[in-house]
N, C-alpha and C positions, 0 to 999 in steps of 0.2 A: 534255371537259366534258359533263355531263348536260344534257338539254334537255326543255323542254315543247313539245309539238307540237299545234297547233290546226288541225283539219281544217275547211276552208271557213268560216272565221269571217265573220260578217256585220256585227257591231257594232264600230265604231271605239272606242267607250267600253270595251267588254269587252277589246279588245286592249291598250289603254292601261293598264287596271287590272291585267291579267295581267302586263304588263311590270313594273309596280311590285311585284307580289307576287314575281315571279322575282328581282328585285333585293333585296327584303326578306329572302327566305329561300333565297337561292342559296348558292354559285354555280351558275348554270345558264344556258342559252341559251334563247331563244324563237324557234321556227320556225313559220311559217304555211304551210299547204298550200292553194293555190288560193282565196285570200280572195275573197269575193263582190264586193267593191269594189276595183277596181284601184288606186284612190288612197286606200286605207284608212289608209296610214301618213302621209298629209299632211292627213288630215281634221281639222278643228278640234276635234272631240270626242276624237280620239285624243290630240292634243297637250294638250288640257285634262286628261285622265285620267292622262297620263304627265308631268304638270307636275313639274318639278324633276329629271327624268332627263335628263342631258346626252346629246346626240346620240341621242335616243330611237329614231328610225326606223332609224338605222344599226346599232343593236344587234339588229335583227330580220332573220332570214333567211327568204326566201320561196321555196317549192318548187312545181314543177308537179305533183308526185304524192307520195303518202304513201310509196311505195317509195323515192323519192329522199331523202325526209327521214329515212328509217330505214336507208339503205344502209350507214352506218358504225356502226350501233348494235349492241350485244351483247344488249340486252334492250329489249323494247317492251311496255309495260304499258298496256292500253286501259281507259278508264273509261266504262262504259255500264251502264244498268239493263235492257237488252234481252237476252233469251236469243237466242244466235246459233248455228244449226246444232247444237243440242244440246250446246254447249260449256258447261263449268262456269264460273260467274261467282261469285267469292268476295267477301265483304264486305271493304272496305278495312281496317276495324278489325282483322280477323283476320289480315291480311297486313302490317299496318303495321310490325311489328318486323323482319320479314325484308326488306321493301322499304327500310326505313331503313338497314339494314346494306348492302344492295346499292347504295343511293343514295350512301352514304359511301365505298364501295370505289373507290379511285383506279384500279383496273384495269378497272372496268366502264364502259361507255358506255351509259347508260340513257336511254330516251325515255318520258315519260309522255304518252299520246295522248288527246286529248279531241275529241269530235264537235262538230258545229255547233249553234248556239243553237236553231234551229227543229226539226230532226229528229234531233239527236244523232248517234251514230256509226252509219254505214251498215254493212251486212253485209260488203261487200268491205274496208272499213277495219278492221273487227274481225278479219277473217281474216288481216290482215297482222300483228296483234299476237300476241306469244307467250303472253300471259296477259290475262285480263279480270277486272276488279274493279268493284265499285259502292260508292258512298258511302251508308251507311245514314242515313235521316232519320226524323223522327216521321211517323206516319200522317196528321197534320193537313195537312201540305204536303210532298209527296215530291220536287218538282223543285227543282233548284238553278240559280241563275244561273251562267253559264260561268265568269266571273272569280271568283265566290265559291267554286265547286268547286275551281278551281286553287289558290286561296289556302288553303282547308281542307287540301288534300293537302300542299302545300309546308310549311305550318306544322307539320303532323303529322310530316313527315320531318325537319324542322329544329327540334330541341329543344336550346336552350343547355345546355351542361354534359353532354349525352349524347354519348358517343363509342362507336358500335357496334364490337364486336370485329372485327378485320380478317379478311377471308376468306382462304382458301388462295389462293396466287398461281397462277392458271391463265390460259389464253388463250382467253376466250370468243369465239365466232364473231361477226363483224359481219353485218349484214343481207345483203349481197351474197354473202359466203362461204357463209352458210347457204342462200341461194337456189340457189347452184351445187350444193352438196351435195344439197339436196332434189331438184333436177331430175335430177342424175346418178343417184341411187339409184332414183327413181321410173321413169325411162325405161329404165335398165339392167335392173331387175327386171321391169318390165312387158314388155320385149321377150322375156323367157323364158316368158311365159304361153302356154298352148295355145289359148286362145279369146279373142276380143275382149272378152267380158264379164269374164273373169278378169284381163285386162290392165287394164281400167278399174278394177276393184276394187283391184288391187295398187298402181296409180299413185295413186289417191285416198288409200289408206291410208298410203302412204309420205309423201305431201305433208302429211297431217294430223299425222303423228308428227314428221317431221323439221322441219317449219315451226315447231313450238312447243316441242320438247323442249329442256331445258338441255344445250347441247353445247359442248365445248371444242375447241380446235385439234387435240388428239391424237385426239379422236373422229372428226373430219372426215378426218384423215389415214388412220385405220384403215379407215373406210368407203370412201374413194376407192380405197385399195389393194384392198379386196374387190371393188369394181366393176371395177377393172382386171383382176382375176383372172377375172372373168366376161366380159371382152372389151371393156370400155369404155375408150376413149381420149379421152373428152370433155374439152373446154376450156370455160371460161365463155362465150366468144364463140359457141360452138355453140348456146347457149340465149339469146343476146341479152343476156348479163349483162356489165356493164362491168368487173368486178373483174379484175385481172391474176392469172394463175395464181400461186399461192403454194406453194412446195414444202413449207412447214410444214403446210398444210391441204389441198392439192390433189394430184392425181396427178402423178407425176414425168413428165418428158418422155421 
């Protein structure tokens, strides 16, 4: 199931409102990353805004890190108005059609990621997302309430009567499989560099490209095989990654 991910949410009213929007325009799950209030899901204002939702708190998953929340995701779309590390940020309206198709694809596991109410999405959170988009507004008032932003996006992706064309049946990488591939490529190629500076450039470039490029299982398999040819016998555990080696996407034993 696709999911909405809220990073460091502070307001129980916002979380309750987002849950309502998720159920209005789902199916989707709601996941929180390190909410500021440990008791946010039993706060009276959360219960007030989630009124009418059966077992509201039980429908929400809480994580210790964004990486954990995205570990099984094939696509992570971050919503932010801030330019991060010279990355392109596209208007949501321009990406809506493609994202609606992706959201409706039963083979995809999509996460829509939103930053906190006060400071939005932090740089390290944006770096974890494969793509960044922003919601256009009038110049008169450019900021959106968190729950309003989520509702706008979900409503735009859920249009009654619209059924986006099915995508080709592929096996996109999950977050942990992508992380393993990225580290294997970066460190294997970096080890071949002649100077520390070249190694740093190679590893940073590999991480930028492989952390965000649209990749399928067959791509990962081919790249892992290439890294094996260069001498890598790495396993996910070598990089502190919890995913089990998968012969479909990782190096063979």
